[in-house]
C-alpha positions as a printed Julia matrix, in Angstrom:
121×3 Matrix{Float64}:
   7.57  -16.86  -17.89
   8.4   -16.87  -14.19
   8.67  -14.3   -11.29
  10.2   -14.84   -7.77
   8.68  -13.12   -4.85
  10.95  -12.65   -1.97
   9.41  -11.99    1.44
  11.41  -11.91    4.78
   9.8   -15.29    5.7
  10.01  -17.12    2.27
  10.54  -17.05   -1.4
   7.74  -18.06   -3.91
   7.97  -18.97   -7.44
   5.13  -17.7    -9.77
   4.38  -19.43  -13.16
   2.89  -16.77  -15.4
   0.71  -17.34  -18.45
   1.17  -15.49  -21.61
  -0.99  -12.38  -20.95
  -0.34   -8.68  -21.57
  -0.45   -7.96  -17.79
   2.01  -10.8   -16.94
   4.42   -9.56  -19.74
   4.16   -6.01  -18.29
   5.02   -7.24  -14.73
   7.98   -9.24  -16.07
   9.21   -6.24  -17.9
   8.83   -4.04  -14.71
  10.95   -6.52  -12.55
  12.85   -6.04  -10.35
  10.82   -3.93   -8.04
   9.95   -3.69   -4.35
   6.73   -3.07   -2.47
   5.05   -3.76    0.96
   2.52   -6.45    1.58
  -1.0    -5.96    2.71
  -3.48   -8.65    3.67
  -7.26   -8.99    3.21
  -8.56  -12.25    4.81
  -6.55  -15.02    3.33
  -5.01  -12.93    0.61
  -1.73  -11.06    0.26
  -1.6    -8.11   -2.04
   0.88   -5.37   -2.89
   1.17   -2.47   -5.34
   3.26   -2.73   -8.48
   4.59   -0.08  -10.93
   2.34   -1.64  -13.55
  -1.04   -0.21  -14.7
  -3.28   -2.49  -16.64
  -6.83   -2.85  -18.1
  -9.19   -5.76  -17.33
  -8.49   -8.63  -19.67
 -11.32  -10.67  -21.24
 -10.86  -13.52  -18.89
 -10.84  -11.49  -15.7
 -12.52  -13.23  -12.73
 -13.6   -12.35   -9.17
 -13.88  -16.01   -7.82
 -10.66  -18.01   -8.32
  -8.97  -21.07   -6.83
  -6.38  -20.76   -4.01
  -2.9   -20.05   -5.43
  -4.16  -18.12   -8.44
  -2.04  -15.15   -9.18
  -4.14  -12.18  -10.01
  -3.71   -8.46  -10.98
  -6.13   -6.06   -9.32
  -6.49   -3.32  -11.88
  -8.17   -0.93   -9.62
  -5.24   -0.99   -7.3
  -2.33   -1.66   -9.67
  -1.62   -4.64   -7.37
  -0.74   -8.3    -7.45
  -3.29  -10.25   -5.42
  -2.27  -13.61   -4.08
  -5.38  -15.42   -2.68
  -4.55  -18.45   -0.74
  -7.94  -19.3     0.94
 -11.1   -17.5     1.88
 -11.48  -13.62    1.77
 -13.97  -11.49    3.82
 -16.49  -11.76    0.87
 -16.1   -15.48   -0.04
 -19.3   -17.37   -0.24
 -17.69  -20.82   -0.32
 -14.09  -22.18    0.23
 -12.77  -20.4    -2.78
 -11.22  -16.87   -2.67
 -13.41  -14.09   -3.89
 -11.51  -11.07   -4.88
 -12.71   -7.49   -4.2
 -13.36   -6.92   -7.89
 -12.79   -8.88  -11.12
  -9.05   -9.31  -11.65
  -6.73  -10.35  -14.45
  -5.64  -13.99  -14.04
  -1.87  -14.35  -14.49
  -0.85  -17.73  -13.32
  -0.13  -19.88  -10.28
   2.07  -19.53   -7.18
   3.91  -22.51   -5.76
   3.67  -23.3    -2.04
   0.76  -20.75   -1.67
  -0.26  -22.03    1.94
   2.98  -20.53    3.07
   1.61  -17.07    2.19
  -0.18  -17.31    5.64
   3.06  -16.26    7.26
   3.27  -12.94    5.42
   2.33   -9.93    7.71
   1.02   -6.48    6.66
   4.0    -4.2     6.0
   6.46   -6.88    5.07
   8.72   -5.86    2.27
   8.48   -8.02   -0.94
  10.95   -7.92   -3.83
   9.65   -9.09   -7.21
  12.36  -10.53   -9.52
  12.57  -12.35  -12.7
  13.22  -16.04  -12.13
């Protein structure tokens, strides 16, 4: 399962795992949103609502694609966030882990307010 994220600066391919939240996002695509940033994380709201899955985590590796259930948002951490205690991203709350994003260091170019289109790949 794959999604494509289209920002003004770049396109990103997301490899999704077989999770209920990932399937819901794929079913909801295509949709558009606007990016926000929090430290070295890009996030944006989605039309999907989900519950925490059993493998939800708060500390992840850079490039992990997460779903923030409290904000119905995709979270794309690519380095430290304001609450990180080491080099790994620490999310605001535990989030569902959905997969990985290719070329995640390029997310640094995304600015708050940038439009993002989420498509099936």
